[in-house]
N, C-alpha and C positions, 0 to 999 in steps of 0.2 A: 307721479306716473309710475305704474307698476312695471317692474323690470321683467323682461321675458325669461323663461326658464333657461338654465345653462345649456341644455341640449339645443334649444332654439337658437341661442347665440352662436353655438358651434356650426349649426346649419347655415346661418346667415354668413358666418365667416367663410365657410366652404363655398357658398354661392358667390361671395365677393371674389375669392381667389379664382374661381372658374371664369367669372366675368372679366377679370383683369387679364387672364391668359388669352381669352378670345379677343379682347380689345387689342392686346399687344400683337397678336398674330395679324389682325386686320390692319393695324397701323404700319407694321413692317412691310406687309404685302403692298399696301398702297404707296408707301414711300419708295419701295424698290421699283414698282411699276412706273411711277411718275419719274423717278430719276433715270430709268432706262430710256424712256421716251424722250426726255429732255436731252440726254447724251446723244441719242441718235440724231435728233434734230440739230443739235450743235455741231456734230460731226458732219452732217450733210451740208450745213451752211458754210463750215470751214472748208470743205472740199470744193464747193462751188466758188467760194471767194478766191481760194488759191488757184483754181483752174483759170478763172477769168483774169487774175493778176498776171499769171505766166503768159496767157494769150495776149494781153494788152502790152506787156513789156516786149514780148517778141515782135508783135506787129509794129510797135513804135521803132524798135531797133532796126528792123528790116527796111522800113520806109525811110529812115534817116540815112542808113548806110547804103541802101540800094543794092543790097546783096541778095542772093538766092537763099535756098534752104541750107543753113550752115549748122551741122550737128554740134560743132564746138560752141556756137552761140546758144544753141538750145540747152546744152548741158550747163553752161554758165548761168543762164537765166533760171533754170530749174534749181541749181545749187543755191543761188541767192534767195529766191522766194521760199523754197522749202526749208531752208536752214532756220527760218523763223517760226516754222510750224512743226512741232514735234509729232512723231508717228505718222507723217504724211509722205507719201511717195507718188511719183508721177512721171509723165513723159510726153513725147510727141508721137503722133500717129498720122499717117497719110492714107487717104482713101484711094483705092484703085478704081478701074473702070467698072468692074462688076461689083455687085453689092457685097459679095463674100470676100472680095479681094481687099488688100490693105497691108500695111507693114508698119512696124514700130521704128521710129527714127532715132529717138533718144530716150533715156530713162535715168532717173536719179532718185536716191534715197539718202539725203544728207544726214538725217538723224538716226540712221541705222545703228543699233547697239553693237554691231560687230566692228572689226578693224577696217578703216577706210570707208569710202563712199561706195555703196552698193550700186552696180550698173546693170544687173541682169533682171529682166522682167520676171515677176513671180509667176511660176507656172500654174499654181493652184488657182489663182485669181484671174488668169488670162481669159477664160470664157466670160466671166463677169465684165471684165474691162472691155472686151470686144463687143459684147452685147450693148453696153452703154455707149461705146463709140459709134456703133452703127445706128443706134437710135438718135444720137446727136447729128450724125450725117444726114439722116432722113428728115429731121426737123429743122436743121441748121440753127439749133438753139441749145442752150445748156440743159443737159439731161443728167439725172441722178438715179442710181439703182441701189437698193439696200437688200442685203442678204443677212438675216438674223440666224445665228447659230446658238448652240448651247452655252458656249463660253463668251462670245462677243458677237457684234454685228459688223459686217464688212460693207463699207459705203464706197461706191465708185461714181465719179463725176466726170463728165466730158463736155467740152465747149469748142466751138470753131474759132480758128484764127482768121480774122477778117482780111489781114494783109496777104494771107497765103491761101489760095484756092485749094480746097481738098485737104487742108492741114488742120489737125485737131489736137487739143491738149487734153490729157486725162489725168485724174488724180485718184488715189486709192488711200483710204484711211480706215481706222477701226474705232468702234465705240465700245470701250471696256465696261465690264460689269460695274454697277453702282458702287460696290464696296471694294473695288480694285481687284488686283490679281488674287487676293485671298478672300474674295467675296463668297465663293462656294464653301470654303472652310468656315468662314464666319456664319454663313447660313446654316451649315450643319451643326455648328456649336449652339446657335440659337435654337434650332429644332431640338437638340439634346436637352437644353435647359428647359424648354417648354414641356418636353416629355417627362423630365424629372418633376416639374411642378405638377403636372397632371397626375403622376404616380403618387406624389405626396397628397394631393387632393383626394385621390381614390383611397389611399391608406387612412386619411383622416375620416373619410366616410365610413370605412369599415370599423375604425376605432370608435366612432360615434355610435354606430349601430350596436357594437358590443357593449359599450358603456350603458346605453339605454336598456339593453336586455338585462344587464346585471342589476341596474337600478330597479327594473321591474321584478327581478327575483327577490331583491331585498324587500320591496314593497309587499310582495306576496307572502314573504316570510313573517311579516309583522301581523300579529293577531288583530283582527278588526275590532274585537271587543275590549282592547286595551290591556290584555294580560301580558305580563312579562314573558318573553320567550328568548331562546338562544338561536342566533342566526348562523347558518353555515357560511364559510368563506366562498367568495366568488372568483378568486384568482386575480383580482385587480388590486394592485398594491394600495392605491388611494382609498378604494372602497373597503378593502380589508381592514385598514386602520379605523375607519368609521365603525365597521362591524365589531372590532375589538373593543372600542369605547362603548358601544351599545351593549355588548355582552357583559362587560364589566359593570355597567350600570344595572343591568338586569340581575346579576348576581348580588350586587349591593342591595337592590330593592327586595330580593328574596330574604336576605339576611335581616333587613330592617323589619320585614313582615313577621319573621319568626321572633325577633326581639320584642316587637310590639305585642304579639300574642303572649309572650312570657311575662312582660311587664303588666299586661292587663290582668293576667291571672294573679300575679303578686299583689297588684293593687286591690283586687277583689278580696284577697285574703287579709290584707292590711285593714281594709274597711270593715271586714267582718270582726277582726279582733278589736278594732277601735270602737266598735259599737257595743262591746260586751259590758263596759261600765254603764253606758246609757241604758242598755237592755235590763241590767240588774235593777236600776232605779225604776224604770218603767214597769218591770215585772212586779216589783214590790207594790207599786201603786195599783196596778191592775188586779192583783190578787187580794189586796187588802180590802178593796170595796166589796167584792162578792163575799169574802169571809165575814166582813162586818154585817152584811145583810143576812147571811146564814146564821150567825150568832144571835142576832136579834130575833129572827124567826124561831130559832130553837128555844130561846128563853120564853117567848110568848106561847109556844106550843106546850111547854111544860106546865104553864099556868092555865091553859085553856082546855077546851073539850076535844073530843076526837075529831070533829070537823075541822077545827082550827089546826090540829096536828097534821091532818092530811094536806091542808093547804100549805102549811109550812114545809112539809116534806117535798111537795111539788116545787116550791120556790127554791128550796135547798138543792134539789136535783138539777134544776135549770142553771143555778149558779155554778154547780160542780161541772156541768157540761161546758159552761163558758170558760171556766178555768182550764178544763182539759183541752179545749180548742186552742186557747192561748199557749199552753205549754207545748202542745204538738207543733204549733207554728214556730214557737221559739226553738224547739229542738231541731226543726228542719233548717232554721237559719244557722244554727251553730255547727251543723254538719256540713262539711264542704261538698259541693255538688261535683261529682265526677261523671260527666256524660260518657256513654258508650255509643259512639256514632255508628249508624248503619244507614244504608240507602232506604229512603222512605217514599212511598207513593203519596205525594202531598195531597192530590185530589181526593183519594180515598180517606186519608188521615183527617183532613178538614171536614169531610162529610160525616165521619163517625163522631167527631167532636160536636158538631152542630146537632146531630140527631140525639146525642146523649142528653142534651138540654132542651129538646123540643117539648117534652111534656111540661116542664116547668114554665117555659115560655107560653104555652097554650093556656095554662091555668091563670096566668097573669094577663092573658090577651095581648101578648107582645109578639110583634112580627120579627121572628128570628130568621135571618137570611144569610146565605153564603154567596158572596160576590166574587166571581173569578175574572170578570172583565174580559179583556182580549188576551189574557195570559194562560188560558186553560191548556192550549196546545203545548206551550212551552213547559208548563209545570207537569204535564202528564207524559213526558217522553221517558220511557223506561231506561234508555241508554244514558240518560243524564239526570237521574233523580238526585235530589239533594241528600246530604248525609248529616244526620243529627241523632240525638237520643230521643226516640219518639215518646217514651214514658215521661222523662223530665219535661220535655216541651209540652206534652199534653197536660201535665200538672200546672205549668205556667198558663197555658191557654185556658184551662178550666177556671183558674182564678180570675182571668180577665173577663170571661163570659159570665161567670156568676156575679162579678162586680157590676158588669153592664146591665144584667137582668134586674139587679136590686135597684139601680138608679134610674132605669128607663121609665118605670112606672107603668100602671095599667094602660093598655092601648098604645104603648110606645113602640119603638123599633130598635133592634140591635142587628148590626151588620158585621160579619166576619169576612175579611178580604185578604188575599195572598197575592204576591207578585214577585217576580224575579227582576232585580235591578243590578246595575253595575256601578261600582264606586271604588276609588283607591286601587284600581288595577285588578279587581276581582269581582265575582258575582256574589250577590247577597239574596237571602230569602227574607222578605218583609211581610210580616203578619200584622194586620190592623184590626182592632175591635172598636167599633164606634157605637154609641148609643144616643138616643134622643132625649136624655134626661136633662137635669139642670146644669150639668157640667161641674168642674172642679173649681172651688173658690180660688181667686187669684192669690190669696195669702198662702195656699197650700201647694202651689205649683212647684216650688223648689223642694218641698219636703214630702211630697205625696208618696215617694217610694221608700221612705224611712219606716222602720218598724213602729207599730202602734199609732201611726198617723192615719186617721180615718175621718170621713165626713158623716158617718152614721153612728148613732148612739149605741147600737147593738153590734157594731163591727169591732173586730180585734185589731185591725190595722196591720196585718201580717201578709195578706195575699199579694199586694204589689211588691213588697220586699222580696217575697219568694220569686216573683216574676223577674225582678232585676237580677237576682242571684243566678237563676237558670240561664238567662241571656248572657251574663258575663262569663259563666262557665263554658259556654259554647263559643266564646270569642266575639260576642256581639254586645248589644246594649238594648235597653228598653227606655222609652220616654213617652211623655204626654205631648201629643201633637196638637197643633192649632186646629180648631174646628169652629165653623160658624155657629153650630148648635150642639149642645151636649158635650160629651167627652170622647176623645179618640186616643187610644193607647196603641203603641207600636212596639213590636219585638222585631229586631233585625239581627240575623246571624249569618255567618258565611255559608254560601251554597255548598261548598266543600271545606272541611276543616283543614287547617294548615298542617302541612306534613312536618 
């Protein structure tokens, strides 16, 4: 399974943190709401239970003793019952003749946190107590009222005393916050923690966006054609370390390219000197044959008539021309090629090369064509012309074209093509000359570019050697490419020379 990008992983992590925060808020809110409702319900039940317990005890005591309303007995029963119920206070109340009349008879708060037992009715809650008592007096049943405040909920309960007509017991208690007296502080702390988490999530989102923007800058700084380039810093320590490593690699690649060009030049020189011995032997062999033929013709001419002398002179002249061509080619090989690069309009340069051989091709009924394919627009851009020595490269191209015209045969075809291609981190100019002739024998594939190697009896075998020398001098190479028919020779040189 393919791993998602690092930025996607960070987005997923951010979304998970946000979801956890939302879930935590919802859970805390539900728990607090549920706990508050449960505490109010519990306090209501406790108030009703205490109220009925006091009323029952008092009714039993009065019936057994046969006494009237005794405040001392009321206080005693209140103290006994309420002592077992923390935070519960209560008392007795008697209803008057009018609905608004009535008076408190007894009051007790045994679990009061102050000193002693509290005996005064709380003034702040008196309206709630009276409202509950009057409701109980109207219904003659246990009644409960709840008033919810910001800090807690106040619960008042009232119930009638059966043994005493018009006598009621009331209870007052409170439902504390779910988290106790420090609930508000804890809630504030929790809110602060959630706010910090949200701030961290927001900061993470900003950092992620900045990270992606810097990555986009690095991606835009990379050359799409694979050329080595130096990237500017983006201000992100982690990414700057990557940029340092990339720039170091780019510098190393440039150094290696320069070293490769130097080594290629040295190798070409070494090959040139290494061939001198072989060239000397080949030259002796190539010159000895024409000289022997010329000597024989001269001897026969001396013994013959004027017609035989004229024929001998023509043969001798042809052999001299052959020797001159071989010596010229040999001198060209012994001289190092030092190209003087300049920007060249390849389209025009190729057209001139083809037109210079058009007449020869027509005499042999050979179809000589220039194929630009889909690369004409790329090759014809003035702002990005390739740089090479047009004269030296024309010399090499002429050799390839003449070689192709000789081997294509009457009615054949020769095609010149040029293209711009990318390899090894740079652009190259590739020139291909193809013919429809018999092709190069397999035995000569490895030696076809060596001097004096030729497939024609009248050939000197120096043209392809010159082609290889010119290509190597430009930092490129020449080779015989695979072709389904005929021969296809390729010259490939850098689009721009190494600095």
